[in-house]
C-alpha positions in Angstrom: -8.0 20.1 47.5 -5.8 22.3 45.2 -5.5 25.0 47.8 -4.5 22.4 50.5 -1.8 21.2 48.2 -0.4 24.7 47.6 -0.3 25.2 51.4 2.0 22.2 51.5 -0.3 19.8 53.5 -0.1 17.0 50.9 2.9 15.6 49.2 3.1 16.9 45.6 5.5 14.4 44.1 3.1 11.6 43.5 3.8 9.6 46.6 0.9 7.7 48.3 0.2 5.1 51.0 0.1 1.4 50.2 -3.6 1.6 49.1 -2.8 4.4 46.7 -4.3 7.3 48.7 -2.7 10.7 48.8 -0.8 11.4 52.1 -0.1 14.3 54.4 3.5 15.4 54.4 3.6 15.9 58.2 2.4 12.3 58.8 4.8 10.3 56.6 8.3 10.4 55.1 11.3 12.7 56.0 14.2 11.6 58.0 12.0 9.7 60.5 10.9 7.2 57.8 14.5 7.2 56.4 15.8 6.1 59.8 14.2 2.6 59.4 15.5 2.2 55.9 19.0 3.2 56.9 19.2 0.7 59.7 18.2 -2.1 57.4 20.8 -1.0 54.9 23.6 -0.8 57.5 23.0 -4.5 58.5 22.6 -5.6 54.9 25.9 -4.0 54.0 27.4 -5.7 57.0 26.1 -9.1 55.7 27.2 -8.5 52.2 30.7 -7.3 52.9 31.0 -9.8 55.7 31.0 -12.4 52.9 32.6 -10.6 50.0 35.6 -9.1 51.9 37.0 -12.6 52.8 35.4 -14.8 50.2 38.6 -15.1 48.2 40.5 -16.5 51.2 37.6 -18.9 52.0 37.8 -20.2 48.3 41.6 -20.5 48.6 42.0 -21.9 52.1 38.8 -24.0 52.6 37.8 -24.9 49.0 41.5 -25.1 47.8 41.2 -22.9 44.7 44.1 -21.2 43.0 44.6 -17.3 42.7 43.1 -16.9 39.3 40.2 -19.3 39.8 39.3 -17.9 43.3 39.6 -14.3 42.2 37.4 -14.9 39.2 34.8 -16.8 41.1 34.5 -13.8 43.6 34.3 -11.3 40.8 31.8 -13.4 38.8 29.5 -13.7 42.0 29.9 -10.1 42.7 29.2 -9.3 39.1 25.8 -11.3 39.4 25.1 -9.5 42.7 25.3 -6.2 40.9 23.4 -7.2 37.7 20.3 -8.7 39.3 19.2 -5.2 40.4 18.0 -4.7 36.8 15.4 -7.4 37.3 14.5 -6.1 40.7 14.1 -2.6 39.3 11.8 -3.9 36.6 9.6 -5.8 39.0 9.3 -2.8 41.3 8.6 -0.3 38.6 6.2 -2.5 36.5 4.4 -4.8 39.0 4.9 -4.9 42.7 6.2 -1.5 43.6 9.4 -0.8 45.6 8.2 -1.7 49.0 6.7 -5.1 48.3 9.6 -5.9 46.0 12.0 -5.3 49.0 9.9 -7.3 51.4 9.9 -10.5 49.0 13.6 -10.0 48.3 14.5 -9.8 52.0 13.0 -13.3 52.5 15.0 -14.7 49.7 18.2 -12.8 50.9 17.7 -14.3 54.4 17.2 -17.8 53.2 20.4 -17.5 51.2 22.3 -16.4 54.2 21.0 -19.2 56.3 22.0 -21.8 53.7 25.4 -20.2 53.3 26.0 -20.3 57.1 25.2 -24.1 57.1 27.5 -24.7 54.0 30.6 -23.1 56.0 29.6 -24.7 59.3 28.9 -28.4 58.6 32.1 -30.6 58.0 30.2 -32.7 55.5 29.9 -29.7 53.2 33.5 -28.9 53.2 36.7 -30.8 52.1 39.2 -31.7 54.8 41.7 -29.0 55.9 45.0 -28.6 54.0 48.0 -26.4 54.8 50.1 -26.7 51.6 51.2 -23.4 50.0 50.2 -24.9 46.6 46.4 -25.5 47.4 45.9 -27.3 44.0 47.7 -30.3 45.4 45.1 -30.6 48.3 42.1 -32.8 48.1 39.6 -31.0 45.8 36.0 -30.0 46.9 33.3 -32.4 45.8 30.6 -31.4 43.3 28.0 -31.7 46.2 30.0 -29.5 48.5 30.6 -26.9 45.7 27.0 -27.1 44.5 25.5 -26.2 48.0 28.0 -23.4 48.5 27.4 -21.7 45.2 23.6 -22.4 45.5 23.6 -20.3 48.7 25.7 -17.5 47.2 23.5 -17.2 44.2 20.2 -17.3 46.1 21.7 -14.5 48.1 22.4 -12.7 44.7 18.7 -13.0 43.7 17.6 -11.4 47.0 20.0 -8.5 46.7 18.7 -7.9 43.2 15.4 -6.9 44.8 16.8 -4.8 47.6 19.7 -2.9 46.0 18.0 -0.8 43.4 14.9 -0.2 45.6 16.0 0.3 49.2 18.0 3.6 48.5 15.1 4.8 46.1 12.6 4.2 48.9 14.8 6.4 51.2 15.0 9.2 48.5 11.2 8.9 48.0 10.6 10.1 51.6 11.5 13.6 50.5 9.2 15.8 48.4 11.1 17.4 45.6 8.6 20.1 45.3 8.9 21.3 48.9 11.8 23.7 49.4 12.9 22.3 52.7 12.5 18.7 51.8 14.3 19.4 48.5 17.3 20.8 50.4 17.4 17.6 52.6 17.2 15.5 49.5 20.4 17.1 48.2 22.3 15.7 51.2 20.5 12.4 51.5 22.9 10.4 49.3 25.9 11.7 51.2 24.5 10.7 54.5 23.0 7.5 53.2 26.5 6.3 52.2 27.9 7.6 55.4 25.4 5.5 57.4 25.6 2.2 55.5 29.3 2.3 55.5 29.2 1.8 59.2 27.9 -1.7 58.4 30.8 -2.1 55.9 33.3 -1.1 58.5 31.9 -3.5 61.0 32.2 -6.3 58.5 35.7 -5.5 57.4 37.0 -5.4 61.0 34.9 -7.4 63.5 33.4 -10.0 61.2 36.8 -10.6 59.2 38.6 -11.1 62.4 36.0 -13.7 63.7 36.2 -15.5 60.4 40.0 -15.7 60.5 40.3 -16.6 64.2 37.0 -18.1 65.5 35.7 -19.9 62.5 33.6 -19.3 59.3 30.4 -20.6 60.9 30.2 -17.8 63.5 31.7 -15.3 61.1 28.7 -15.9 58.8 26.1 -16.7 61.4 26.3 -13.3 63.1 25.6 -11.2 60.0 22.6 -13.6 59.2 21.2 -12.9 62.6 21.9 -9.1 62.1 20.0 -9.3 58.7 17.0 -10.9 60.3 16.8 -8.2 62.9 17.1 -5.5 60.3 14.3 -6.9 58.2 12.1 -6.6 61.3 13.2 -3.0 61.8 12.4 -2.2 58.1 8.9 -3.7 58.4 8.3 -1.8 61.7 8.7 1.5 59.8 5.9 0.7 57.3 3.4 3.1 58.7 5.9 5.9 58.2 6.8 5.3 54.5 5.7 7.2 51.4 5.2 4.9 48.5 5.2 5.2 44.7 2.8 2.8 42.9 4.1 0.8 40.0 3.7 2.5 36.6 4.1 -0.3 34.1 7.1 -1.9 32.5 9.8 0.9 31.7 11.4 -1.4 29.2 8.2 -1.8 27.3 7.7 2.0 27.1 11.1 2.5 26.0 10.9 -0.3 23.4 7.6 1.3 22.1 9.2 4.6 21.6 12.3 3.2 19.7 10.2 0.9 17.5 7.8 3.7 16.7 10.5 6.0 15.7 12.2 3.4 13.5 8.9 2.5 11.8 8.4 6.2 11.1 11.9 7.1 10.1 10.7 8.8 6.9 8.2 11.0 8.7 9.0 14.7 9.1 8.9 16.2 12.6 6.7 19.4 12.7 8.4 22.6 13.7 5.8 23.3 16.5 6.2 20.7 19.4 2.5 21.3 20.2 1.6 19.2 17.1 3.2 16.2 18.7 1.0 13.6 20.4 0.6 14.1 24.1 -1.8 13.3 26.9 -3.8 16.0 28.7 -2.4 17.3 32.0 -5.5 15.9 33.7 -4.6 12.3 32.7 -1.2 12.6 34.2 -2.5 14.3 37.4 -5.0 11.5 38.0 -2.1 9.0 38.0 0.2 11.2 40.1 2.6 11.8 37.2 4.0 14.9 35.5 4.2 15.8 31.9 7.6 16.5 30.2 8.0 18.9 27.4 9.6 18.0 24.0 13.3 18.6 23.6 15.8 18.4 20.7 18.1 15.9 22.4 18.0 12.6 20.3 15.6 14.4 18.0 15.1 11.3 15.9 13.0 9.7 18.7 10.5 12.6 18.4 9.2 10.8 15.3 7.6 8.4 17.7 5.1 11.3 18.7 4.2 12.3 15.1 0.6 11.5 14.3 0.2 9.3 11.2 -3.3 7.9 11.7 -2.5 4.9 13.7 -3.1 4.9 17.5 -1.2 1.7 18.2 1.2 2.2 21.1 3.9 0.7 18.9 3.3 3.4 16.4 2.3 6.5 18.5 3.8 7.4 21.8 3.3 10.4 24.0 6.0 13.2 24.2 6.4 12.4 27.9 7.2 8.7 27.1 9.6 9.8 24.4 11.4 12.2 26.8 11.6 9.5 29.5 13.2 7.2 27.0 15.6 9.9 25.9 16.7 10.4 29.6 17.5 6.8 30.1 19.4 6.4 26.8 21.3 9.6 27.4 22.7 8.1 30.6 24.1 5.0 28.8 27.4 6.6 27.8 28.0 7.7 31.4 27.1 4.1 32.5 29.7 2.7 30.2 32.4 5.1 31.5 31.8 3.6 35.0 32.7 0.0 34.1 36.5 0.5 34.4 36.4 2.2 37.9 34.2 -0.6 39.1 36.9 -3.0 37.9 39.3 -1.3 40.1 37.0 -1.6 43.0 36.8 -5.4 42.4 40.5 -5.6 43.2 39.9 -4.6 46.8 38.4 -8.0 47.7 40.6 -10.1 45.4 44.2 -9.2 44.5 44.6 -6.5 47.2 43.6 -9.2 49.8 45.9 -11.8 48.2 48.8 -9.4 48.4 48.2 -9.0 52.1 48.6 -12.7 52.8 52.3 -12.5 51.6 53.1 -9.7 54.1 53.8 -9.5 57.9 50.4 -9.1 59.5 51.6 -8.9 63.1 51.4 -6.1 65.6 53.1 -7.6 68.6 51.1 -10.8 69.3 48.1 -9.6 67.3 47.6 -10.6 63.7 45.7 -8.4 61.3 43.4 -10.3 59.0 44.4 -9.2 55.4 40.8 -8.6 54.3 40.4 -6.1 57.3 42.4 -3.5 55.3 39.3 -2.9 53.4 38.1 -1.1 56.6 40.4 1.7 55.6 38.4 2.1 52.4 35.4 2.7 54.7 37.2 5.0 57.1 38.6 7.1 54.5 35.3 7.4 52.8 33.4 8.3 56.0 35.8 11.1 56.7 35.8 12.4 53.1 32.0 12.3 52.9 31.7 14.5 56.1 34.4 17.0 54.8 32.8 17.1 51.4 29.2 17.6 52.7 30.0 20.0 55.6 32.8 22.1 54.0 33.6 21.5 50.4 30.0 21.9 49.3 29.5 25.1 51.2 32.8 26.6 49.9 32.1 25.7 46.3 28.4 26.7 46.4 29.4 30.3 47.0 31.6 30.2 43.9 29.6 28.1 41.4 26.0 29.0 42.7 25.2 25.3 42.3 23.3 23.7 45.3 25.6 20.8 45.1 28.8 22.9 45.0 30.0 21.1 41.9 27.9 19.3 39.2 27.6 15.5 39.7 29.7 14.7 36.7 32.5 17.0 37.9 32.5 15.2 41.1 32.7 11.8 39.3 35.5 13.1 37.2 37.5 13.9 40.3 37.0 10.3 41.4 38.2 9.0 38.1 41.5 11.0 38.4 42.0 9.4 41.8 41.7 5.9 40.4 44.6 6.6 38.0 46.6 7.7 41.0 45.6 4.6 43.0 46.7 2.2 40.3 50.1 3.9 39.9 50.6 3.7 43.7 49.5 0.1 43.7 52.0 -0.8 40.9 55.0 1.1 42.7 54.1 -0.6 46.0 54.0 -4.1 44.4 57.3 -3.4 42.6 58.8 -2.7 46.1 57.2 -5.8 47.6 58.8 -8.0 44.7 62.2 -6.4 45.1 62.2 -7.4 48.8 61.1 -11.0 47.9 64.1 -11.3 45.6 66.5 -9.7 48.1 65.4 -12.4 50.9 65.2 -15.4 48.4 61.4 -15.7 48.9 60.5 -15.9 45.3 60.5 -19.7 44.8 58.9 -20.8 48.1 56.3 -18.0 48.2 57.1 -17.2 51.9 56.0 -14.3 54.0 58.0 -11.1 53.4 59.5 -9.0 56.2 57.3 -6.2 55.2 54.4 -4.8 57.2 51.0 -5.3 55.6 50.5 -1.5 56.2 52.5 -0.8 53.0 49.2 -1.5 51.2 47.4 1.1 53.3 47.7 4.0 50.7 46.0 2.2 47.9 43.1 1.1 50.3 42.7 4.5 51.9 42.8 6.4 48.5 40.2 4.0 47.2 37.8 5.3 50.0 38.6 8.9 48.9 37.8 8.0 45.4 34.5 6.4 46.4 33.5 9.6 48.3 33.6 11.4 45.0 32.8 8.8 42.3 30.4 6.3 44.0 28.3 8.7 45.9 27.9 10.9 42.9 27.3 7.9 40.7 24.3 6.6 42.6 22.8 10.1 43.0 23.3 10.9 39.3 21.5 7.8 38.0 18.7 8.3 40.5 18.3 12.0 40.0 18.5 11.9 36.2 16.0 9.0 35.8 12.5 9.9 35.1 10.1 9.9 38.0 8.4 6.7 36.9 11.8 5.0 36.3 13.7 5.8 39.5 14.4 2.1 40.4 15.6 1.5 36.9 17.8 4.5 37.1 19.3 3.4 40.4 19.9 -0.1 38.9 22.2 1.6 36.4 24.6 2.4 39.2 24.4 -1.2 40.3 24.9 -2.4 36.7 28.2 -0.6 36.5 29.5 -2.7 39.5 28.3 -5.8 37.9 30.0 -5.1 34.5 33.0 -4.0 36.3 33.4 -7.3 38.1 32.8 -9.3 35.0 35.3 -7.2 33.1 37.7 -7.9 36.1 37.3 -11.7 35.5 37.8 -11.3 31.8 40.9 -9.2 32.1 42.5 -11.4 34.8 41.9 -14.6 32.8 43.0 -13.0 29.5 46.1 -11.4 30.9 47.0 -14.5 32.8 46.7 -16.7 29.7 48.6 -14.3 27.3 51.5 -13.6 29.7 52.0 -17.4 30.3 52.0 -18.3 26.6 55.2 -19.1 24.8 56.9 -20.5 28.0 56.8 -17.2 29.9 56.3 -17.1 33.6 53.1 -15.1 33.6 52.0 -12.0 35.5 49.5 -13.7 37.8 50.5 -17.0 39.5 49.3 -18.8 42.7 52.7 -17.8 44.1 52.5 -14.0 44.1 56.1 -13.6 44.9 56.9 -15.0 41.5 54.1 -13.0 39.8 54.2 -9.5 38.2 51.2 -7.8 39.6 53.1 -4.5 39.3 52.8 -4.9 35.5 49.1 -5.7 35.9 48.4 -2.6 38.0 50.3 -0.4 35.6 48.1 -1.8 32.8 45.1 -0.8 34.9 46.5 2.8 35.2 46.7 3.0 31.5 43.2 1.7 31.1 42.0 4.3 33.6 43.6 7.2 31.6 41.9 6.0 28.4 38.6 5.7 30.3 39.0 9.1 31.8 39.4 10.6 28.2 36.3 8.8 27.1 34.3 10.1 30.2 35.4 13.7 29.4 34.0 13.4 25.9 30.7 11.9 26.9 30.3 14.3 29.9 30.9 17.3 27.5 27.8 16.4 25.5 25.5 15.4 28.4 22.5 17.7 29.1 21.3 17.7 32.7 17.6 17.5 33.6 16.4 21.0 34.7 16.2 20.2 38.4 19.8 19.4 38.7 20.9 22.9 38.8 17.9 25.1 39.2 17.1 26.5 42.7 14.5 24.6 44.6 12.3 27.7 44.8 12.1 27.9 41.1 11.4 24.3 40.7 8.5 24.5 43.1 7.0 27.6 41.4 7.3 25.9 37.9 5.8 22.7 39.0 3.1 24.2 41.1 1.9 26.4 38.2 1.0 23.2 36.2 0.2 20.8 39.0 -3.3 19.5 39.3 -4.2 17.5 42.4 -5.8 14.1 41.6 -9.5 14.0 42.6 -9.5 11.6 45.4 -11.3 10.9 48.7 -9.9 12.5 51.9 -6.4 11.1 52.5 -5.9 8.3 54.8 -3.2 9.4 57.4 
């Protein structure tokens, strides 16, 4: 069995079939298996962005909510969407495994989409139409109508919590990190993963948004519901091709044990020889398809959890590998915090950026552009930049830096953070121009449409896509790659959590700034009438916030230490791992 593994017949990264049997590399995984996953994700993104891109306008036009209320309701829902992956990651890593978690979550997701389609289609579940500029004077939505609508949205949020942290992880699991060829493919996986799923986003931001604005919300929500149902069937049809990882127990429990054990033994001295620390035998890890991690001096205090003191309680004595896994997850937290502010900027795409578009001339001849469709330029810009980055930039930088990725993941993220500063400066200057035109044409008081094309907002949308091609792709790859093997779903959920916290932070900042600037009789920066508002000040405030966050990022990035496989050549990795790898004693693999 060992010789067969060394010849590359079996996967060596711990992946198995659904029954836990070892598998042949040639029979499962690779880009063939990824194709089923990518199809699902493309339709899922279409469904999600088909709702979120235009949700602020549905809340305003159909449910008669004001600018601050509707924007906060959107960001609070999106914040929940991106926070529930923590729960989904826990369930996958500790109990059900990634595949089963995704299947159950898909059923919940699809039921939420069906209920949401009914909520926007049935007249009894919506207030009567109102065409006043001040929507607060319209008949307000009833508690029943609002309850059904939000119930559907948050059922959908629960479903996405199970799919978001696990679906991309399933895709990455289809490549064996200890095979040179598959390792090389894995380096490009997240670039092409983002490239593929954003086709679904592009379709949502153009085709679906247009249908919602012109043919009705029922059709606009019904089509992505049907598409999601089809994609679930596609994902299930790929089951025989997938490589799986079995659940390994609660990562939160293992991390808590390490922290508690270290605190309880805070007076204990750490031996100078790491071999004196408690660790399982290699054989024990091999039988479970895991790998041992050597002790490091990072967060050295936690090494106390592995010092033998006579008690074998898991809350008093932890293996070196469990300690190192905990360190890896804790070391990523400062980077995670640095991602909150840029995620707040992304939240503006579906809220204030869209509201700005409603005040501008949307016509091209007889055709009117839905304001939310400008988000399509975020997608287009990102698609173009990802291709250029993967095909040209990486190859050029690789010759200079000798890094397989061209630049490190943190360097790539840093470039994205700089672009966010530029975006907010441009958005502030553009809004300042828009307000000057409103004053020149006497449109401040009545909130009328300005004689300016909606395309004046194009730079801030397009640059957001460019920033995403650096920051967002690197972010999801960073948190996946740097997480321990047994905590990949939890690591991926870190990236999702940054979006969630960013949206909640957006709600907090919008409410706080709106309240503070309206105190003492002042007009306020954010009003229902944007022509009388001062979003230019608000965006300038965001630019300053991004500068401060970038400084914080530089500090935490300077002290971050990568896992070895981030920069080592794949051949070296394979040799190092093969020298200690012991193939589990199993029956002949089921293929």
